[in-house]
N, C-alpha and C positions, 0 to 999 in steps of 0.2 A: 502492499500502499502507500501514496505518496506523502511526502510529510507535509510538516505542515505550511511548510514555505510557498515548496513547488505547489501544491493545491494552491495558493496564494497567487503565484505568478501567472496558474492557465486559468484563474476564472477571470484577472488582469485582460489578458492576452484576447481572451474571450470576445471579454464588453470590448475591447478596443477593433475587433474585426466586427463586431452585432453595430457598431457606431459606421464602421465603413461602408456593409453593408444596406444598413437603412438608409442612410445618406445616397446610395447609390440609387437602393428604390426610389425615393425622392425625385430624384432628379430623372430619369428614366419616364416616371410617372410624368412630370410637366414636360419631358420634349413628345413625349408621346401625344399628347393631344394636337399638338402640331403636323406629328409627320402624316395622322389619323387626316387631318382636314385637306391637308396632302396632296396623298394619296386619292380621299373623295369628289379632289375637285380636276385629277387626273384622269379620274375614269372615264367620263363621259365624254367625254373627247379622246377620248382610245378608243369606246365602243364604236362612237358615232364615224369617227376615221374607219375601223372598222368596217363595219357596213356599207359605205360608201364605195370604199372596192370589194365587198362580196358583190355586189349592186354592178359596177365595171363589168366586176370580172366576167361576172357570167357570160355575160354578148366572147367572153374570148375562151371559155371552153374546149378545149379537142382543138385548134387554131392553129394554124405553124408560125401568124404571124406575134403570137400572144410576146408580151416582155420578160424576158430568161428570169427574172423578179419573181414573176408570179408561176409560168410557165414552167423554172429550173433548167435546166440543159441537160436534160435528157438521162446524165448517168445520178445513181449514188452508189458512191464504190464510199466516196470518201466523206465523209461528217466531220463539219466543227458545232463542238459543245460549248458554250457562253456560259461562265458558272458563276453568278453573282452569288453575294456572298459577305459579310461585312467586315470592318478590318479589324476591334477588336473583337473580344471574350469575353467571360461570364454574363452570359445570355442562354444559358441550359441546352438545347440538343438541338435550337436553330439551324447553326451550319453542317453539323452534322447528319442534320435531317435531310438536305440539303445536295450533301456531298453523296449519301447513301444512293440518295434515288441517284446521283452523276453516274456512281461508281455499278449500277445496275445495269444502265444503261450502256455503260461501254462494258460491259463484260458479253451483255448481247448482242452488240453488232462488230467485237471483236469473234465471237462464234459463229460467226456470219459472213467471218472476212473482209469485215469494213475499215478502212483507217480512219485511227480519229485522231481528230487536233482539239487540244483546249485553248478557250483566251479564259481567263482567271477575273473577276471585279474582287478586287478583297484582300488580305491578310491570309486569314481565314482561310478560307478557300484554299488558298495555295498551302499554304504549312499542312494542311487533311489530304490532300494530293501532290503533293511533292515525292514522297517516299514509292508508291505504285508508279503513280503516273506522270513523272519530270519529265520524261524525253516527248510526253505529246503536248504538253502547255507549250503554245507557241509564244501566248504573250501574256503580262499581266499588266493589270493597270491597280494601284495603290494611290485611295482619295480617299486615305486618310487625311493628310493636312485642308481639307474642302467642310466649309460649314458646314453651309446646306449642299445637297448636290441636286443640283441642271441639268438644261437642257444641253446648255456648255458639252457636259463631261456626257453624257449620251449620245452626242451624236460625235465625238472625239472614236468612239467604240464605233457609230455605228459608220462611219466615212471609213477605220480600218476592216469592218467587215465587206462591205460593198470594191474596197482596193482586192482584198485577198481573195472575193469572190468572181473580179472581172481579168484575178489574170491565171483564172483556174487551179486554183490551191485547194479547194476543198466542191462542193457540190449541192449539201443540205446542210443546211446548219438551223442551231434550235438553241433554248432562252432557259435557264434553269435559275429560279427563284422563287420566295418565300411568298404564297399570297396573302396578306392582313384578312384574317377576317374576326378576332377578337384578341381582350387580350389571353383569351386561355386557347386561341388556335391560329397556329401560322402551319398552314398549309404548305408545301413544298409540291411545285408542280414545272411542267418543262409548258414550251411555248412555241412552237416549230416559226422560226422567222422568212427562211430561204430553203421553198418559194415559198410563198404566202400559202397560208394555208386558209381555202376557200371553205365555210362551215355548209357542209348537206345536209345540216337537221336542225331544222327553223319551226316552231311551232306552227301551229295549224292558224292560228290571227294571224300572225305578224304574217306568211305567205299569203293572207287574204288580202292584207295592206296593203300589200308588193303592189300586190296582184292591179289592185284600183291606182296607182302611184302612176303615173306619167314622165318617165325625167326627160330634159332634152340637155346635155353637156355639151356647151362650147368653149374649148376646142374641142374634138372629139376624144372618145372616148380612148384613145391608146394614146395621146398626147396627156393627158390627163393622169394616167397609169405609168407613166412616164416621170410626175413629178408625184409623184404619191407614195408609191411603193417605196422609193427609199426613205423620202419622209415618215415612213407609219413606221419603218425600219427603229429611225432615232425617237419616235414616241413612242415606241415597245419599249423600246429599253429604258427610257425614262419612265417608265410606267414600272416596269419592274423594277428600279431600283427605288422610287416609291414606297413600291410595296414591300420590299427589305429593308429599309430604314424605319418604317412603321412597325411591321414581324419585329427588328430586332431588341425594338425598346418594348415591344410589348413581352420577350423571351424575355427582355431582363428584368423586366418590373415584375412578374412571376417566380423569376430565380431569385433574385432579393430577396423578394419576401421571405421565400423560405427557404433562405438561408437566414433569413435575419429570427426568423421562428426559429429556427434547431438552434441557433445559436443562445434563444433566450431557452429554449431548454435544456440546453448544454448550462447552461449556469445556474440553475435554478438544481441541476444532478449535481454539478459541482460544490455548490452552498451546502447541501446536506451533506453530502461525504467529507465535505471542509466543518464544519458542523460537528457531524460525530466523531469525523477523527482525533477536533478538540476537544469536547467532551470526553472523551479516552482519555488523554493525551491530560485533564485537568484527575481527571477520577483516578488515574497513576502515582502522578506527586502523590495525592492527598491521602492515600493507601500504604505508601514508601516516609509517609510523614506520622501516620498514624501509627505504625508499626513501627518505625523509629523509640515513637516518645516509651509504646509499651516496652519494649526490649530495653530504653531505661529504670 
């Protein structure tokens, strides 16, 4: 059993850790609200842009003159995976859940004889993927110095992807991130970026609404697609980054709340042990004094 000094030191150490986790919990809670607002603001724009592209893409289905970003280059041998993670840890299973999904898909693609390349956004993704798939990583983005992620950062990643696609470095591109649903729920998902994934399943009511609407485009659909498809790439990456930020703060808030509660329970247990040890020590000293007095 630890002596009284060791128990006091442990109680002091756990109390200091509890103050840190409590402070991190409060910081995460304050930042989560703004991050959640950013996500809720970005989603309607991203969804509406997707609807427009879906409507425009319908007229190019199966045609030879469709843009490559829409129809692809006809191959599926080389896959580029964009993995978006956080720059910092202490956020529970947020990063590991994304990387787990990525590793499953890499194993599946390699089992089918496909070539895999990785672009990692965030230090934690690099750390988790470096050991097993270091050779597949072709680029890493570190936005730890950026206070508020925005369109500039997303466009930087998108321009790199477009450049690689034009050079024929890959055939299919997918994006991995965690979708924010609530403080307790962040769902890792995979979204295909290139070729553009046309939604095949549309609700009946939405289909009826689309059938009743006649769109007239100026200039023609092909010119609009050539402009919107690269922009959509930046928009989808921006949305993924914003979803990740909100998910990170939500996961950190939950993790630090659990850590604070665990520290409180540990302090209670250590305090009980300390009091019992102290009482046993006092009792032992009293017995020695009484025994000494009786011997005289």
